[in-house]
C-alpha positions, -999 to +999 in steps of 0.1 A: +226+599+648+213+596+683+222+620+712+224+607+746+228+625+778+246+597+799+271+582+779+286+558+803+266+527+790+280+537+754+313+539+765+313+505+781+295+490+753+324+499+727+351+494+755+365+528+759+392+525+784+379+548+813+416+570+810+407+577+776+372+593+783+360+625+767+330+642+763+316+630+727+316+595+715+311+583+681+311+551+661+320+552+624+316+520+607+337+496+632+358+521+650+348+543+679+359+578+679+364+592+713+366+630+721+379+658+701+394+634+673+409+654+640+393+646+608+426+636+593+432+609+617+395+595+613+403+594+576+436+579+580+422+551+603+394+545+578+420+542+550+444+521+567+418+500+586+442+489+618+432+463+642+419+483+668+385+493+684+392+531+680+409+564+684+405+586+714+416+623+725+411+623+761+396+655+778+392+688+759+427+701+749+427+739+740+431+740+702+418+707+693+389+705+670+359+722+684+382+737+712+396+764+692+392+797+711+404+834+700+433+841+722+440+809+737+468+792+732+465+756+716+478+729+736+498+699+724+478+665+727+480+630+717+452+608+697+454+574+712+446+541+699+425+516+720+412+482+719+393+460+743+392+483+770+428+494+770+455+518+754+475+501+729+496+531+717+497+567+701+481+568+665+496+606+664+499+642+677+483+674+675+485+709+684+453+730+674+446+729+638+481+715+633+485+678+633+517+658+635+537+646+608+529+607+614+493+615+603 
């Protein structure tokens, strides 16, 4: 693991679309994970091996993994797939600790 203060070069290297940017970027095997992506979505992508570059949860939705706060309601959010610098679809949805049935 390597921590970086400026992730712009990392995001550019791994072709994370600008509109999907978030505060965290990780590489797991050949997939890029951008933002607060739920662990079950990561496990699913590693199991199914879709032909994408990665998954992203843009911003910091309240209630997403790592963004839980007592008394703060969870926001619904989408888990996007991306490839070669562009969004290619929705991989799943989430709301707090609950993740959509499609995961």
